[in-house]
C-alpha positions in Angstrom: 0.0 0.0 0.0 1.2 3.5 -0.9 2.1 5.8 2.0 -0.7 8.2 0.9 -1.4 10.7 3.6 -5.0 11.7 3.4 -6.9 9.1 1.3 -10.3 10.7 1.3 -13.7 9.4 0.2 -16.6 11.8 0.4 -20.3 11.3 -0.3 -23.5 12.9 0.8 -24.5 10.9 3.8 -28.1 10.1 4.8 -27.6 10.5 8.5 -29.9 12.9 10.4 -27.9 16.0 11.1 -28.9 15.9 14.8 -27.5 12.4 15.3 -24.1 12.0 16.9 -21.7 9.2 15.8 -21.7 6.3 18.1 -20.0 2.9 18.3 -22.6 0.3 17.3 -22.1 -3.5 17.5 -21.8 -4.9 14.0 -21.2 -1.5 12.3 -17.8 -1.3 10.5 -15.2 0.9 12.2 -15.0 3.2 9.2 -18.7 4.1 9.6 -18.2 4.7 13.3 -15.5 7.3 12.5 -18.0 9.4 10.4 -17.5 13.2 10.6 -20.1 15.6 9.5 -18.9 18.4 7.2 -22.1 20.1 6.3 -25.9 20.1 6.3 -27.9 19.2 3.2 -31.1 21.1 2.5 -33.2 18.1 3.6 -31.6 18.1 7.0 -29.3 15.2 6.5 -25.6 15.6 7.1 -22.8 15.6 4.6 -20.2 13.2 6.0 -16.7 11.8 5.6 -14.5 9.6 7.7 -11.0 10.8 8.5 -8.2 9.7 10.8 -5.6 11.9 12.4 -5.1 15.3 10.8 -1.5 15.8 9.6 0.1 19.2 9.7 -0.3 21.2 6.5 3.4 20.8 5.9 3.4 17.0 6.1 5.2 15.9 2.9 3.0 12.9 2.2 0.4 13.4 -0.6 -3.3 13.8 0.1 -5.9 12.3 -2.2 -9.7 13.0 -2.0 -12.3 10.8 -3.5 -15.7 12.2 -4.2 -18.4 9.8 -5.2 -21.2 11.0 -7.5 -24.8 9.8 -6.6 -25.3 6.2 -7.5 -27.7 3.4 -6.8 -27.2 1.4 -3.6 -26.0 -1.5 -5.7 -23.5 0.6 -7.6 -22.4 2.2 -4.3 -21.7 -1.2 -2.8 -19.6 -2.0 -5.8 -17.6 1.2 -5.9 -17.5 2.7 -2.4 -17.4 -0.5 -0.3 -14.9 -2.1 -2.7 -12.8 1.1 -2.6 -12.9 0.9 1.2 -11.7 -2.6 1.2 -9.0 -1.8 -1.3 -7.6 1.0 0.9 -7.5 -1.3 3.9 -6.6 -0.6 7.5 -2.9 -0.1 6.7 -3.9 3.2 5.0 -4.3 4.5 8.5 -0.6 4.7 9.0 -1.3 8.1 7.4 -4.5 10.1 7.5 -7.5 8.6 5.7 -11.1 9.8 5.1 -13.5 7.1 3.9 -17.2 7.0 3.2 -19.4 7.0 6.4 -22.1 4.7 5.2 -23.8 3.2 2.2 -25.4 5.8 -0.1 -28.5 5.4 -2.2 -29.3 7.9 -4.9 -33.0 8.2 -3.9 -31.9 9.4 -0.5 -29.8 12.2 -2.0 -30.6 15.8 -1.3 -28.0 17.1 -3.7 -25.1 16.0 -5.9 -21.7 17.1 -4.4 -20.0 16.7 -7.8 -22.2 19.2 -9.6 -23.0 22.9 -9.5 -19.4 24.1 -9.2 -18.0 26.6 -8.6 -21.0 27.6 -6.5 -21.7 31.3 -6.3 -23.6 32.9 -3.4 -25.7 31.2 -0.8 -22.9 30.0 1.6 -24.4 28.0 3.3 -28.0 29.2 3.0 -28.7 28.4 -0.6 -32.4 27.5 -0.9 -31.9 24.3 -2.9 -28.1 23.5 -3.2 -26.2 24.1 0.0 -24.4 20.7 -0.4 -22.1 21.9 -3.2 -21.2 24.9 -1.1 -20.2 22.9 1.9 -18.2 20.6 -0.2 -16.5 23.4 -2.2 -15.2 25.3 0.8 -14.4 22.2 2.8 -12.1 21.0 0.0 -10.4 24.4 -0.1 -9.5 24.3 3.6 -8.5 20.6 3.4 -6.3 21.4 0.4 -5.9 17.9 -1.0 -3.2 17.4 -3.6 -5.5 15.5 -5.9 -9.3 15.1 -6.1 -10.7 12.0 -7.9 -14.4 12.4 -8.9 -15.8 8.9 -9.1 -18.9 8.0 -11.2 -20.5 4.7 -12.0 -20.3 3.2 -15.4 -18.9 0.2 -17.3 -15.1 -0.5 -17.3 -12.7 2.1 -16.3 -12.4 5.4 -18.2 -10.2 8.3 -17.0 -10.9 12.0 -17.8 -8.3 14.7 -17.2 -8.9 18.4 -17.5 -6.9 20.1 -20.2 -5.3 22.8 -18.1 -1.7 24.0 -17.4 -1.0 22.0 -14.2 2.2 19.8 -14.3 0.5 17.3 -12.0 -2.3 16.7 -14.5 0.0 16.6 -17.5 2.0 13.9 -15.8 -1.1 12.0 -14.7 -2.7 12.1 -18.1 0.3 10.1 -19.5 0.1 7.5 -16.7 -3.6 6.9 -16.6 -4.5 4.4 -19.4 -6.6 5.8 -22.2 -7.0 9.1 -20.4 -9.4 11.5 -22.3 -9.8 15.3 -22.0 -12.4 16.3 -19.6 -14.6 19.0 -21.2 -15.5 22.1 -19.2 -18.7 21.8 -17.2 -20.0 22.4 -13.7 -18.5 19.2 -12.5 -16.1 19.4 -9.5 -13.2 18.0 -11.4 -13.6 20.6 -14.2 -13.8 23.5 -11.8 -11.3 22.8 -9.1 -8.4 23.1 -11.6 -9.4 26.7 -12.6 -11.2 28.2 -9.6 -9.9 28.5 -6.0 -12.1 26.8 -3.4 -12.3 28.9 -0.2 -10.1 31.4 -2.0 -7.1 29.3 -1.3 -5.7 27.8 -4.5 -6.6 25.4 -7.3 -6.6 21.7 -6.8 -5.6 19.1 -9.4 -8.6 16.8 -10.2 -9.6 14.0 -12.4 -12.7 12.0 -13.1 -13.1 8.3 -13.5 -16.1 6.3 -14.7 -15.9 2.8 -13.2 -17.9 -0.2 -12.2 -15.6 -1.4 -9.4 -12.7 -0.5 -7.1 -10.0 -1.6 -9.6 -9.4 2.0 -10.5 -7.6 2.5 -7.2 -4.7 0.4 -8.2 -4.4 2.3 -11.4 -4.3 5.6 -9.6 -1.9 4.5 -6.9 0.5 3.2 -9.5 0.4 6.5 -11.4 0.7 8.6 -8.2 3.7 6.6 -7.0 5.6 6.9 -10.2 5.0 10.7 -10.5 5.7 11.5 -6.8 2.5 13.7 -6.6 3.6 17.2 -5.4 1.6 19.5 -3.2 -1.3 21.2 -4.8 -1.4 25.0 -5.3 -4.0 25.0 -2.5 -1.7 23.3 -0.1 1.2 25.4 -1.1 -0.9 28.5 -0.2 -1.9 27.0 3.2 1.8 26.2 3.9 2.6 29.8 3.2 -0.1 31.0 5.6 1.1 28.6 8.2 4.7 29.9 8.0 3.7 33.4 9.0 4.3 34.7 12.5 1.7 36.3 14.6 3.4 39.6 13.9 3.3 39.0 10.2 -0.5 38.3 10.4 -1.1 41.4 12.5 0.8 43.6 10.0 -1.3 42.2 7.1 -4.5 42.8 9.1 -3.5 46.3 10.1 -3.1 47.2 6.4 -6.9 46.7 6.1 -8.5 47.0 9.5 -8.3 49.4 12.5 -8.2 52.7 10.6 -11.5 54.5 11.3 -14.3 55.0 13.8 -17.3 56.5 12.0 -19.6 55.5 14.8 -18.8 54.1 18.2 -19.5 50.4 17.8 -17.6 47.4 19.0 -16.5 46.2 15.6 -14.3 49.2 14.6 -13.4 49.9 18.2 -11.9 46.4 18.7 -9.8 46.8 15.5 -8.5 50.2 16.9 -7.7 48.5 20.2 -5.8 45.8 18.2 -3.8 48.6 16.6 -3.1 50.2 20.0 -1.9 46.9 21.4 0.4 46.3 18.4 1.9 49.7 19.0 2.8 48.8 22.6 4.2 45.4 21.5 6.4 47.1 18.9 7.5 50.1 20.9 7.2 49.1 24.5 4.5 49.4 27.2 5.0 53.1 27.6 4.4 53.9 23.9 1.8 56.5 23.3 -1.4 55.9 21.3 -1.0 55.3 17.5 -1.7 58.6 15.6 -4.3 56.8 13.4 -6.2 55.9 16.5 -6.0 59.4 18.0 -7.3 60.8 14.7 -10.2 58.3 14.5 -11.3 58.9 18.1 -10.7 62.6 18.2 -14.2 63.7 17.2 -15.7 61.8 20.1 -13.0 62.7 22.7 -13.3 66.4 21.9 -17.1 66.3 21.9 -17.5 67.1 18.2 -19.6 63.9 17.8 -21.7 62.1 20.4 -20.3 58.7 21.2 -23.6 57.3 22.5 -25.9 58.4 19.6 -24.7 56.2 16.9 -26.9 53.5 15.2 -25.2 50.5 16.8 -27.8 49.7 19.5 -26.2 47.8 22.4 -22.9 47.5 20.5 -22.2 51.1 21.3 -21.3 50.1 24.9 -18.4 47.8 24.1 -17.4 50.4 21.4 -16.4 52.6 24.4 -13.7 50.1 25.4 -11.4 52.0 23.0 -11.7 55.1 25.1 -10.8 53.0 28.2 -7.7 51.8 26.5 -6.8 55.3 25.5 -7.4 56.5 29.1 -5.0 53.8 30.4 -2.4 54.8 27.9 -2.6 58.6 28.1 -4.5 59.4 31.3 -6.9 61.6 29.3 -9.8 62.3 31.7 -12.1 63.0 28.7 -11.8 59.3 27.8 -12.6 58.3 31.3 -15.8 60.4 31.2 -16.8 58.7 27.9 -16.5 55.3 29.5 -18.4 56.5 32.6 -21.2 57.8 30.4 -21.6 54.5 28.7 -21.5 52.6 31.9 -24.2 54.8 33.4 -26.7 53.1 31.1 -26.8 50.4 33.7 -28.8 52.9 36.0 -32.1 54.7 35.7 -32.1 58.5 35.7 -32.4 58.5 39.5 -29.5 56.2 39.9 -31.5 53.0 40.5 -29.6 50.0 39.2 -31.2 48.2 36.2 -31.4 44.4 36.1 -29.2 44.5 33.0 -27.7 46.9 30.5 -30.4 48.1 28.1 -31.0 46.9 24.6 -29.8 43.4 25.4 -32.8 41.8 23.6 -32.4 38.7 25.7 -29.3 37.5 23.8 -26.1 36.0 25.1 -24.2 38.7 23.2 -25.1 41.0 26.1 -22.4 39.4 28.3 -19.9 41.2 26.0 -22.1 44.2 25.2 -22.4 45.2 28.8 -20.0 43.5 31.2 -16.6 44.8 30.0 -17.4 48.4 29.8 -18.9 48.3 33.4 -15.8 46.5 34.6 -13.6 49.1 32.8 -15.6 52.0 34.4 -15.1 50.4 37.8 -11.4 50.2 37.2 -11.0 53.8 35.9 -13.3 55.5 38.5 -12.8 53.3 41.5 -16.6 53.2 42.0 -17.9 49.8 43.2 -21.4 50.4 41.7 -20.0 49.6 38.2 -18.5 46.3 39.3 -21.8 45.4 41.0 -23.6 46.3 37.7 -21.2 44.1 35.8 -22.0 41.0 37.8 -25.7 41.9 37.9 -25.7 42.0 34.1 -24.0 38.6 33.9 -26.5 37.0 36.3 -29.4 38.3 34.3 -28.1 37.0 30.9 -26.9 33.7 32.4 -30.4 33.2 33.8 -31.9 33.6 30.4 -29.3 31.9 28.2 -27.1 29.5 30.1 -28.0 25.9 29.3 -27.6 23.0 31.7 -24.5 21.8 29.8 -22.7 25.1 30.4 -23.1 26.4 26.9 -25.2 29.5 26.1 -28.3 29.3 24.0 -28.4 32.5 21.9 -31.7 33.5 23.3 -34.7 31.9 25.0 -36.3 31.7 21.6 -34.4 28.5 20.8 -31.9 26.1 22.4 -29.3 26.6 19.6 -25.8 27.4 21.0 -24.8 29.8 18.3 -21.1 30.0 17.8 -20.6 33.8 18.3 -23.3 33.7 20.9 -20.8 31.7 22.9 -17.8 33.7 21.7 -19.4 36.8 23.2 -19.6 35.4 26.8 -16.1 34.0 26.5 -14.7 37.3 25.4 -16.9 39.4 27.6 -15.9 37.7 30.8 -12.3 37.5 29.8 -12.2 41.3 29.2 -14.1 42.0 32.5 -11.6 40.0 34.5 -8.8 41.9 32.8 -10.3 45.2 33.9 -11.3 44.4 37.5 -8.6 44.6 40.2 -7.8 41.4 42.1 -9.4 42.9 45.2 -12.9 43.3 43.5 -15.5 41.3 45.4 -17.2 40.2 42.2 -14.1 38.6 40.6 -14.7 35.2 42.1 -18.2 34.9 40.6 -17.1 36.1 37.2 -14.1 33.8 37.2 -16.1 30.8 38.2 -18.6 31.5 35.4 -15.9 32.0 32.9 -14.0 28.8 33.7 -17.3 26.8 33.7 -18.1 28.1 30.2 -14.6 27.5 28.8 -14.6 24.0 30.2 -18.0 23.4 28.4 -16.6 24.7 25.2 -13.4 22.6 25.0 -15.0 19.3 24.0 -16.6 21.0 21.0 -13.3 22.1 19.3 -13.0 20.0 16.2 -9.9 18.3 14.9 -8.8 21.3 12.8 -8.9 23.6 15.9 -12.2 25.3 15.0 -15.4 25.9 16.8 -18.5 25.8 14.7 -21.4 28.0 13.7 -23.5 26.1 16.2 -21.1 25.0 18.9 -22.4 21.5 19.5 -23.4 20.7 16.0 -20.3 19.6 14.0 -22.3 19.5 10.8 -22.5 23.3 11.0 -19.7 25.3 9.3 -16.4 26.1 11.0 -17.0 29.7 12.1 -14.1 32.2 12.2 -15.2 34.7 14.8 -16.3 32.2 17.4 -13.0 30.4 17.1 -11.1 33.7 17.4 -13.0 35.0 20.4 -12.7 31.7 22.3 -9.0 31.4 21.4 -8.4 35.0 22.6 -10.1 34.2 26.0 -8.0 31.0 26.4 -4.7 32.7 25.6 -5.4 35.8 27.7 -6.5 33.6 30.6 -3.4 31.5 30.5 -1.2 34.5 30.3 -3.0 36.2 33.2 -2.6 33.0 35.3 -6.3 32.4 35.7 -6.4 29.4 33.4 -4.2 26.3 33.7 -1.9 26.0 30.7 -1.8 22.2 30.8 -5.6 22.1 30.6 -6.2 24.8 28.0 -2.9 25.1 26.2 -3.3 22.3 23.7 -6.6 23.8 22.5 -4.9 27.2 22.0 -2.3 25.6 19.7 -4.9 23.8 17.6 -7.0 26.9 17.4 -4.1 29.2 16.4 -3.2 27.0 13.6 -6.8 27.1 12.3 -7.0 30.8 12.6 -3.8 31.6 10.7 -4.8 29.2 7.9 -8.1 31.1 7.6 -6.5 34.6 7.3 -5.3 35.5 3.8 -2.4 37.8 3.1 -4.8 40.5 1.9 -6.9 40.4 5.1 -9.5 38.1 3.6 -11.1 35.5 6.0 -12.8 32.2 5.7 -16.4 31.7 7.0 -17.3 34.7 9.1 -20.9 34.5 10.2 -22.8 37.6 9.2 -24.6 39.8 11.8 -27.1 37.7 13.6 -30.1 38.5 15.8 -32.4 36.2 17.6 -33.3 33.2 15.3 -36.3 31.0 15.6 -34.8 27.6 15.2 -31.7 25.5 14.6 -32.0 25.6 10.8 -32.0 29.4 10.9 -28.6 29.3 12.5 -27.3 26.8 10.0 -28.4 29.1 7.3 -26.8 32.3 8.5 -24.5 33.5 5.6 -20.8 32.7 5.9 -18.6 35.5 4.5 -15.5 34.7 2.5 -13.1 37.7 2.1 -12.6 40.9 4.0 -14.9 41.5 6.9 -14.6 44.2 9.6 -16.0 42.1 12.4 -13.8 39.1 11.6 -10.8 41.4 11.0 -11.2 43.0 14.4 -11.4 39.6 16.2 -8.4 38.4 14.2 -6.4 41.4 15.2 -7.1 40.8 18.9 -5.9 37.2 18.5 -2.8 38.1 16.5 -1.7 40.7 19.1 -2.4 38.5 22.0 -0.6 35.6 20.4 2.6 37.6 20.3 2.4 38.2 24.0 1.4 34.6 24.7 4.5 33.4 22.8 6.7 35.7 24.8 5.3 34.1 28.0 6.0 30.6 26.8 9.5 31.5 25.8 10.4 33.3 29.1 12.4 31.3 31.7 10.4 29.9 34.5 
């Protein structure tokens, strides 16, 4: 058997998306290793089976098999035979195999057609399947994709494009014919970049049995299959330092503050932190940040009257950072004004910060600015309001398993709806002094939540659009926010490095692979209010490319990562 690292076999499964893989007596081991990679429109999961995930720089080749819809009988002949041909010794590398038998009449979509899919990621009304498959392939970055269709004999089709791998393969696959352009996966992967990463060599085979595997393995062995352009790009991304990534992000994000909202404010904070990393802890605020915030600091524009709703409160965190760096009392007054929203006009404490709309987001929208006000003013009432806000939102949204439902409207544990509590409590703990009487309660809630999140990190290092639904897409901002909270907590000494450190390393790898050199990002969930059901959360659009929200979160992680690495390198 060839030492192929990453023998993949992918089909549309027929497993209910809510079902979790389990070990069943009499069920083949490869079925028990099924991993969901998406949600079909009919609610079934798109599945694959994979072993250990090698590093992107692993020199061994990766091959992905994608099976077109076939009858159950044909599936048994192709897929099960292919499975047996691969054998258990393929697991000395990484392998991904079909999760279960596939019947065409159970299909909710053909993963080999409709490429490259445009729009509707992953909320397309009829064909989300192609979209999940397309972006998943981009981030897996195989070195060769083999599209397998059922038919008599064994006929190979190779796209006529200028890729050395395909030119070589076409000479080694017997009777190989040109593959005409079409919307087939094999036709489009060689000319379009899935997930914006890079093209992937691909071929198509029409076959009536597993004998094509031996043909392919012999050809791949002789030609020494090189890394695909997609994997070369991911290797380039993985080679960057946290400082490199921060510089690339700062070329795009953290440059303006048209209105005081958390998204542009966090990007500006990322710029301030990079300034201190580069020039020392006594460095003054970056000029670009002073220019962006000046209209609000001087009173030329109202900081509280913007269109951002509750996001205006964490938007004021940038003024707290400026106050800590410069001692500007005007910035302290701005933070105090935002924190005063926790009280009625007569000073009576409210049960929570206003405009929370019952969502778990409010742990971040309210708690940090209250903690910051407590730190800057020394007034205990703001710390009390911080813990009161947390108690109210936890009462509404914390589930029995320790995750947060996004709102009482549905039980779904939306990804960023858990990222917000993780980031919000982390930030609050950073602000409050060790002597604060509310710290213990906040810290206990924070640790409990992070402990609940850890088991839901996937093998790539990501957390998902719905935290406990692995069939939902890998979501960038939730991963970034949770990773920031873990790194910051370890560095501050409030989280145990042995318990949380491995998750940080996996997550950092996932994040840097999903940040392009031009500041583009992979799968940032769009702005999301209260949704009515799980399907609505599955269907929230996933942005590919530049995104201010995702860029701000990425900047926080990239700057924190630099400090985290210094901590790890320092002598004990």
